C-alpha positions as CSV (number, residue, x, y, z in Angstrom):
1,X,35.2,8.6,-116.3
2,X,38.2,6.2,-117.5
3,X,40.3,9.3,-117.1
4,X,39.7,9.4,-113.2
5,X,40.5,5.7,-112.7
6,X,43.8,4.5,-112.0
7,X,44.9,1.4,-113.9
8,X,45.0,-1.9,-111.8
9,X,47.3,-4.0,-114.2
10,X,50.5,-2.4,-113.3
11,X,49.9,-2.6,-109.8
12,X,49.3,-6.5,-110.3
13,X,52.5,-6.9,-111.9
14,X,54.2,-5.1,-108.9
15,X,52.5,-7.2,-106.5
16,X,53.4,-10.4,-108.4
17,X,56.9,-9.4,-108.5
18,X,56.8,-8.5,-104.8
19,X,55.9,-12.0,-103.8
20,X,58.7,-13.8,-105.8
21,X,61.1,-11.6,-103.8
22,X,59.5,-12.2,-100.4
23,X,59.0,-15.7,-100.1
24,X,57.1,-17.7,-97.6
25,X,56.7,-16.7,-94.0
26,X,54.6,-19.0,-91.2
27,X,53.8,-15.7,-89.0
28,X,50.5,-13.8,-89.4
29,X,49.4,-10.7,-87.9
30,X,45.6,-10.0,-86.9
31,X,45.0,-8.9,-90.6
32,X,46.1,-12.2,-91.8
33,X,49.2,-10.5,-93.6
34,X,52.9,-12.1,-93.4
35,X,54.8,-10.4,-90.4
36,X,58.3,-11.3,-91.7
37,X,57.5,-9.7,-94.8
38,X,56.3,-6.5,-93.3
39,X,59.6,-6.5,-91.1
40,X,61.8,-6.8,-94.2
41,X,60.0,-3.7,-95.7
42,X,61.1,-0.2,-94.7
43,X,59.8,0.9,-91.4
44,X,58.3,4.2,-92.7
45,X,54.8,3.2,-93.0
46,X,53.5,6.7,-91.5
47,X,51.1,9.1,-93.1
48,X,52.0,7.9,-96.8
49,X,50.0,8.8,-99.6
50,X,48.3,5.4,-101.1
51,X,47.7,5.1,-104.8
52,X,43.9,4.2,-105.5
53,X,44.7,1.2,-107.2
54,X,46.9,-0.2,-104.5
55,X,43.6,0.0,-102.4
56,X,42.0,-3.2,-104.1
57,X,39.7,-0.7,-105.9
58,X,39.8,2.5,-108.3
59,X,38.2,5.5,-106.2
60,X,36.4,8.2,-108.7
61,X,35.9,11.8,-108.3
62,X,32.2,12.5,-107.0
63,X,30.7,15.5,-107.5
64,X,27.5,17.5,-106.2
65,X,25.5,16.4,-109.5
66,X,26.7,12.8,-108.3
67,X,25.6,13.1,-104.6
68,X,22.0,14.6,-105.8
69,X,21.5,12.0,-108.3
70,X,22.4,8.8,-106.0
71,X,20.7,10.1,-103.1
72,X,17.8,11.4,-104.6
73,X,17.4,8.0,-105.9
74,X,18.0,6.3,-102.4
75,X,15.8,8.7,-100.4
76,X,12.9,6.9,-102.5
77,X,14.0,3.4,-102.8
78,X,15.9,2.9,-99.6
79,X,13.1,0.4,-98.2
80,X,14.1,-2.4,-95.4
81,X,15.1,-0.2,-92.2
82,X,18.7,0.6,-90.9
83,X,20.5,-2.5,-91.6
84,X,19.0,-2.7,-95.3
85,X,20.2,1.1,-96.1
86,X,24.2,0.3,-94.6
87,X,23.9,-2.8,-97.0
88,X,22.4,-0.6,-99.9
89,X,25.0,2.1,-99.7
90,X,27.7,-0.5,-99.6
91,X,26.6,-2.3,-102.4
92,X,25.9,0.7,-104.6
93,X,28.2,3.3,-103.4
94,X,31.3,1.5,-102.6
95,X,31.3,-1.7,-104.5
96,X,29.4,-0.6,-107.7
97,X,30.3,2.9,-108.0
98,X,33.6,3.1,-106.1
99,X,33.0,6.5,-104.6
100,X,35.4,5.1,-101.2
101,X,37.2,2.3,-100.1
102,X,35.7,-0.5,-98.0
103,X,38.0,0.3,-95.3
104,X,36.7,4.0,-95.1
105,X,33.1,2.9,-95.4
106,X,33.6,0.5,-92.4
107,X,35.1,3.1,-90.3
108,X,32.2,5.7,-91.0
109,X,29.8,2.6,-90.0
110,X,31.6,2.0,-86.8
111,X,31.8,5.7,-86.1
112,X,28.0,6.0,-86.4
113,X,27.6,2.8,-84.3
114,X,29.4,4.3,-81.3
115,X,27.5,7.5,-81.1
116,X,23.8,8.2,-80.4
117,X,21.4,8.7,-83.3
118,X,20.3,6.7,-86.0
119,X,23.4,5.1,-87.8
120,X,22.2,5.1,-91.6
121,X,21.3,8.7,-91.3
122,X,24.6,9.7,-89.8
123,X,26.5,7.4,-92.5
124,X,24.5,9.5,-95.4
125,X,25.4,12.6,-93.9
126,X,29.1,11.3,-93.9
127,X,29.5,9.9,-97.0
128,X,28.5,13.3,-98.5
129,X,31.0,15.1,-96.0
130,X,34.0,13.2,-97.0
131,X,33.4,13.7,-101.0
132,X,32.3,17.3,-100.8
133,X,32.7,18.9,-97.3
134,X,29.7,20.2,-95.2
135,X,27.5,21.4,-98.2
136,X,27.9,17.7,-99.8
137,X,27.3,16.1,-96.3
138,X,23.8,18.1,-96.1
139,X,23.2,17.3,-99.6
140,X,23.5,13.6,-99.2
141,X,21.6,13.6,-95.7
142,X,18.9,15.8,-96.5
143,X,17.9,13.8,-100.0
144,X,18.0,10.6,-98.2
145,X,15.7,12.0,-95.3
146,X,13.2,14.1,-96.9
147,X,10.7,11.6,-98.9
148,X,9.7,9.7,-95.8
149,X,9.5,12.5,-93.7
150,X,7.2,14.4,-96.0
151,X,5.0,11.2,-96.7
152,X,4.6,10.4,-93.2
153,X,3.8,14.1,-92.1
154,X,1.1,13.9,-94.8
155,X,-0.3,10.5,-93.6
156,X,-0.3,11.9,-89.8
157,X,-3.0,14.7,-91.3
158,X,-5.0,12.9,-93.8
159,X,-4.8,9.2,-93.2
160,X,-4.1,8.5,-89.6
161,X,-7.6,6.9,-89.1
162,X,-8.0,4.7,-91.8
163,X,-4.5,3.0,-91.2
164,X,-5.1,2.0,-87.7
165,X,-6.1,-1.5,-89.2
166,X,-3.7,-2.1,-92.4
167,X,-4.5,-5.2,-93.9
168,X,-4.1,-6.4,-97.6
169,X,-2.0,-5.2,-100.3
170,X,-0.2,-3.1,-97.7
171,X,0.8,-6.4,-95.9
172,X,2.0,-7.9,-99.0
173,X,4.3,-4.7,-100.0
174,X,5.9,-4.7,-96.5
175,X,6.4,-8.4,-96.8
176,X,7.9,-8.2,-100.1
177,X,10.4,-5.0,-99.5
178,X,11.4,-6.5,-96.2
179,X,12.3,-9.7,-97.7
180,X,14.7,-7.9,-100.2
181,X,16.0,-5.7,-97.5
182,X,17.3,-9.0,-95.5
183,X,18.8,-10.1,-98.8
184,X,20.6,-6.8,-99.3
185,X,21.8,-7.1,-95.7
186,X,22.9,-10.6,-96.3
187,X,25.0,-9.6,-99.6
188,X,26.7,-6.7,-97.8
189,X,27.7,-9.1,-94.8
190,X,29.4,-11.6,-97.1
191,X,31.0,-8.7,-99.2
192,X,32.3,-6.8,-95.9
193,X,33.5,-10.2,-94.1
194,X,35.5,-11.3,-96.9
195,X,37.3,-8.0,-97.0
196,X,37.6,-6.9,-93.6
197,X,37.4,-10.4,-91.5
198,X,40.7,-12.1,-93.1
199,X,42.7,-14.3,-90.4
200,X,41.8,-16.4,-87.4
201,X,41.9,-13.2,-85.1
202,X,39.3,-11.0,-87.0
203,X,37.2,-14.0,-87.9
204,X,36.8,-14.9,-84.3
205,X,36.2,-11.2,-83.4
206,X,33.4,-11.0,-86.0
207,X,31.8,-14.3,-84.9
208,X,31.8,-13.1,-81.2
209,X,30.5,-10.1,-82.1
210,X,27.6,-11.9,-84.2
211,X,26.9,-14.0,-81.2
212,X,27.0,-11.7,-78.2
213,X,25.0,-9.0,-80.2
214,X,22.3,-11.6,-81.2
215,X,21.9,-13.2,-77.8
216,X,22.0,-9.8,-75.8
217,X,20.9,-6.9,-78.3
218,X,20.8,-3.9,-75.7
219,X,21.3,-0.6,-76.6
220,X,24.6,-0.4,-75.4
221,X,25.7,-3.9,-76.4
222,X,26.7,-2.4,-80.4
223,X,29.1,0.2,-79.2
224,X,30.7,-1.9,-76.4
225,X,31.4,-5.0,-78.8
226,X,33.0,-2.6,-81.4
227,X,35.0,-1.0,-78.5
228,X,36.1,-4.3,-77.5
229,X,37.0,-5.5,-80.7
230,X,39.3,-2.8,-81.0
231,X,40.9,-3.3,-77.8
232,X,41.6,-6.8,-78.6
233,X,43.6,-6.2,-82.0
234,X,45.5,-3.2,-80.0
235,X,46.6,-5.6,-77.4
236,X,47.1,-8.4,-79.6
237,X,49.6,-6.2,-81.8
238,X,51.4,-4.9,-78.7
239,X,51.7,-8.3,-77.4
240,X,53.0,-9.8,-80.7
241,X,55.0,-6.9,-81.3
242,X,53.6,-6.5,-85.0
243,X,54.5,-3.8,-87.3
244,X,52.3,-0.8,-87.6
245,X,49.2,-1.5,-89.8
246,X,49.3,0.5,-92.8
247,X,46.0,2.4,-92.6
248,X,45.6,4.7,-95.6
249,X,45.7,8.1,-93.7
250,X,45.4,9.9,-97.4
251,X,42.7,7.4,-98.7
252,X,41.6,9.4,-101.8
253,X,38.3,8.3,-100.9
254,X,38.4,11.3,-98.1
255,X,38.4,14.6,-99.7
256,X,37.1,16.5,-96.7
257,X,36.3,16.1,-93.2
258,X,33.5,18.9,-93.0
259,X,34.0,21.5,-90.1
260,X,37.3,22.3,-88.6
261,X,38.0,21.0,-85.2
262,X,37.2,24.0,-83.3
263,X,33.8,24.0,-85.1
264,X,33.3,20.7,-84.6
265,X,33.9,21.2,-80.9
266,X,31.6,23.8,-80.7
267,X,29.1,21.7,-82.5
268,X,29.2,18.9,-79.6
269,X,29.1,21.7,-77.0
270,X,26.0,23.1,-78.3
271,X,24.5,19.5,-78.5
272,X,25.0,19.3,-74.7
273,X,23.8,22.6,-73.9
274,X,20.5,22.1,-75.9
275,X,19.9,19.0,-74.0
276,X,20.4,20.4,-70.7
277,X,18.7,23.5,-71.3
278,X,15.6,21.7,-72.8
279,X,15.3,19.3,-69.9
280,X,15.9,22.1,-67.4
281,X,13.0,24.2,-68.8
282,X,10.7,21.6,-69.2
283,X,11.2,20.6,-65.3
284,X,11.4,24.1,-64.0
285,X,8.7,25.8,-65.7
286,X,5.3,24.9,-63.8
287,X,3.3,25.3,-67.0
288,X,5.4,24.3,-70.0
289,X,3.9,25.0,-73.6
290,X,3.0,21.8,-75.2
291,X,5.6,22.8,-78.1
292,X,8.4,23.0,-75.9
293,X,7.5,19.6,-73.9
294,X,7.5,18.1,-77.3
295,X,10.8,19.3,-78.5
296,X,12.2,18.1,-75.2
297,X,10.7,14.5,-75.5
298,X,12.1,14.2,-78.9
299,X,15.6,15.7,-78.4
300,X,16.4,13.8,-75.2
301,X,15.4,10.7,-77.0
302,X,17.8,11.5,-80.0
303,X,20.4,12.3,-77.7
304,X,20.3,9.1,-76.0
305,X,19.6,6.4,-78.2
306,X,21.9,3.8,-79.4
307,X,20.9,0.9,-81.7
308,X,18.9,2.5,-84.4
309,X,15.2,2.6,-85.2
310,X,14.0,-0.7,-83.8
311,X,15.5,0.7,-80.2
312,X,13.8,3.8,-80.3
313,X,10.4,2.7,-80.9
314,X,9.6,1.8,-77.1
315,X,11.1,5.0,-76.1
316,X,8.9,7.0,-78.3
317,X,5.8,5.1,-77.3
318,X,6.6,5.9,-73.5
319,X,7.1,9.6,-74.4
320,X,4.2,10.3,-76.8
321,X,1.4,7.8,-75.5
322,X,-0.1,8.8,-71.8
323,X,-1.6,6.0,-70.3
324,X,-3.5,5.1,-67.0
325,X,-3.9,1.6,-65.2
326,X,-6.1,0.4,-62.7
327,X,-5.7,-1.9,-59.7
328,X,-5.9,-5.1,-62.1
329,X,-3.1,-3.8,-64.3
330,X,-5.6,-2.8,-67.1
331,X,-4.3,0.3,-68.8
332,X,-6.1,2.7,-71.3
333,X,-5.1,5.9,-72.9
334,X,-5.5,9.0,-71.2
335,X,-8.1,11.7,-72.8
336,X,-5.4,14.1,-73.0
337,X,-2.7,11.9,-74.5
338,X,-0.5,13.3,-77.2
339,X,-0.9,10.2,-79.6
340,X,-3.2,7.4,-78.8
341,X,-1.9,3.8,-79.2
342,X,-4.1,3.0,-82.3
343,X,-2.4,6.2,-84.1
344,X,0.9,5.2,-82.8
345,X,0.8,1.3,-84.2
346,X,-0.9,2.6,-87.6
347,X,1.9,4.9,-88.1
348,X,4.6,2.2,-87.2
349,X,3.1,-0.2,-89.7
350,X,3.0,2.4,-92.8
351,X,6.4,3.8,-91.8
352,X,8.1,0.2,-92.2
353,X,6.8,0.1,-95.8
354,X,8.0,3.6,-96.8
355,X,11.7,4.5,-97.8
356,X,14.4,6.2,-95.8
357,X,15.2,6.0,-92.0
358,X,12.6,4.7,-89.3
359,X,13.4,8.0,-87.3
360,X,10.8,9.6,-90.0
361,X,8.0,8.2,-87.7
362,X,8.6,11.4,-85.8
363,X,7.3,13.6,-88.3
364,X,3.7,11.5,-88.5
365,X,3.6,11.8,-84.4
366,X,4.2,15.3,-84.5
367,X,1.6,16.2,-87.0
368,X,-0.7,14.3,-84.9
369,X,0.5,15.9,-81.7
370,X,-0.2,19.3,-83.2
371,X,-3.4,18.7,-84.4
372,X,-4.8,17.1,-80.9
373,X,-3.1,20.0,-79.1
374,X,-4.9,22.6,-81.3
375,X,-1.8,23.5,-83.4
376,X,-0.8,23.8,-87.0
377,X,0.1,20.3,-88.1
378,X,3.4,21.5,-89.3
379,X,4.7,23.1,-86.0
380,X,4.7,19.4,-84.4
381,X,6.0,17.9,-87.5
382,X,9.0,20.2,-87.4
383,X,9.8,20.1,-83.9
384,X,9.2,16.1,-83.4
385,X,11.5,15.6,-86.7
386,X,14.3,17.8,-85.8
387,X,14.1,17.2,-82.2
388,X,14.7,13.3,-83.1
389,X,17.1,13.8,-86.0
390,X,19.1,16.6,-84.7
391,X,21.4,15.4,-82.1
392,X,22.8,12.8,-84.1
393,X,23.4,15.0,-87.2
394,X,25.0,17.6,-84.8
395,X,27.2,14.4,-83.6
396,X,28.3,13.3,-86.7
397,X,29.4,16.8,-88.1
398,X,31.1,17.3,-85.1
399,X,33.1,14.3,-84.6
400,X,34.3,14.2,-88.2
401,X,37.2,16.5,-88.2
402,X,38.4,14.8,-84.9
403,X,38.0,11.4,-86.8
404,X,40.2,12.8,-89.5
405,X,42.7,13.7,-86.7
406,X,42.7,10.6,-84.7
407,X,42.8,8.0,-87.2
408,X,46.4,9.0,-87.7
409,X,47.2,7.9,-84.1
410,X,49.0,4.5,-83.8
411,X,46.6,3.6,-81.3
412,X,43.8,3.9,-83.4
413,X,45.7,2.3,-86.3
414,X,46.0,-0.9,-84.3
415,X,42.5,-1.0,-83.2
416,X,40.8,-0.5,-86.5
417,X,40.9,-3.9,-87.8
418,X,39.2,-4.9,-84.7
419,X,36.7,-2.1,-84.9
420,X,35.8,-3.0,-88.5
421,X,35.5,-6.8,-87.7
422,X,33.1,-6.1,-84.9
423,X,31.2,-3.9,-87.2
424,X,30.8,-6.5,-89.5
425,X,29.8,-9.0,-86.9
426,X,26.9,-6.4,-86.2
427,X,25.8,-6.6,-89.7
428,X,25.5,-10.2,-89.8
429,X,24.1,-10.4,-86.5
430,X,20.9,-8.1,-88.5
431,X,20.8,-10.7,-91.3
432,X,19.6,-13.3,-88.7
433,X,17.3,-10.9,-86.4
434,X,15.9,-9.3,-89.5
435,X,15.0,-13.0,-91.2
436,X,13.3,-14.3,-88.3
437,X,11.3,-10.7,-87.7
438,X,10.2,-10.8,-91.1
439,X,9.0,-14.4,-90.8
440,X,7.1,-13.6,-87.6
441,X,5.4,-10.6,-89.2
442,X,4.7,-11.9,-92.5
443,X,1.4,-13.3,-93.8
444,X,3.3,-15.0,-96.6
445,X,5.8,-17.1,-95.1
446,X,7.0,-19.4,-97.8
447,X,6.6,-16.6,-100.5
448,X,8.9,-14.2,-98.5
449,X,11.5,-16.9,-98.3
450,X,11.3,-17.2,-102.1
451,X,11.4,-13.7,-102.6
452,X,14.5,-13.3,-100.2
453,X,16.6,-15.9,-102.2
454,X,15.6,-14.3,-105.3
455,X,16.7,-11.0,-104.0
456,X,20.2,-12.3,-102.9
457,X,20.7,-13.9,-106.4
458,X,19.7,-10.6,-107.9
459,X,22.0,-8.2,-106.0
460,X,25.0,-10.7,-105.0
461,X,25.3,-12.5,-108.1
462,X,23.7,-11.1,-111.0
463,X,24.5,-7.5,-109.9
464,X,21.4,-6.0,-110.7
465,X,20.2,-2.4,-109.9
466,X,19.4,-2.6,-106.0
467,X,16.7,0.1,-106.1
468,X,14.9,-1.8,-108.9
469,X,15.1,-4.9,-107.0
470,X,13.8,-3.6,-103.6
471,X,10.8,-2.1,-105.7
472,X,10.0,-5.5,-107.6
473,X,10.2,-7.2,-104.4
474,X,7.4,-4.8,-103.1
475,X,5.6,-5.7,-106.5
476,X,5.8,-9.4,-106.0
477,X,4.7,-9.1,-102.5
478,X,1.7,-7.2,-103.5
479,X,1.2,-10.1,-106.0
480,X,1.6,-12.9,-103.6
481,X,-1.2,-11.3,-101.8
482,X,-3.4,-11.0,-104.7
483,X,-3.3,-14.7,-105.6
484,X,-3.5,-16.0,-102.1
485,X,0.2,-17.4,-101.7
486,X,1.2,-18.7,-98.2
């Protein structure tokens, strides 16, 4: 491993020597950097190779075995929802293992936020892709998804009735892992803000994005804020006539962009064609078979959903629970509903206590729909799971080769600091929204707060093994329930 790392001592000496020669400037750009010092440098800042040490961290080589090892572990221990997953990737793969620079990770996160689909799932596929191409992306993404999907499918088949009224130890575990999940998000937000929000302009963009996203958490708010942040730094740089930011075009973090651009274009076109054909068939056929109708509902929702797991829940409820209301607006489930309300909420309670994406809820719903409709459970589970996940996966694989191209554009390079600052603002927003959400749902208010504080110290200051901290939080949550803590 030491042979794979670059030395940072020589770079530090060069930086020191360079600072002695530049002097002090009172003009700063959007990134908080010295404009006059940049202007005195040679103007050729285009597409140069940047040594790893110059990026502030040592990027290591990553093989298939590394991807398999880390994502097998993350697949079974990534509790806490999408924001916690993004934080866990940053703490473990970026900050601790140095698989990529913070800049590249922030770009991947912003890319996921601007597309429909589950952001943490898309980032999991993108991480493997930039290290080992399409096969690496499939390996990382599948290993991250499958544990929760299999568990939820089995629960839908064998235990849906028993989980309609979850109590006791389950609530304790959910409270514990949720509190640690918030701590992970807070630690990641602190780390990314210190690196990507330097200077007054970027700090202001981050703060405003946090406020707007918290006060107005609509599905379209998140991509709009990221685009707005990029436009602000773009126009500010043009107005101030600042030199072109030195985006590391050949950052050693990125070894591949996956498919070629023509293949990526085919994927994006295929996504649209499948969506249109599915909708048309369901509406044209007078008696469309149930499997086709299931597929259309989940694929359509997966194609239009922005904002991650929590946003998709009301859309799923609307799609799979058929209800009827009387004149007094009293609503009950229809006799032929695909999934009953009790079954829906029973699965919702357990999926939030499991590792992996919240979208794995689809395999549970699919298994129940198939059984209620007289089909083999695996038919519904596969159609629902692939229907919900496939659009986001096709989009991330389709857009990655274009991302490798357009990140060289001057417009993108000027907008990138704003993209990243707004993206960090969204993570900070999730710290507050998740905190209040946990406190509203937990039966152990004080214990949850204490676990969150302990978790933050463990991952942020003591640098403990993050999956261990998550599992320990669940165990301590069960202990809090057992001894009757409040």
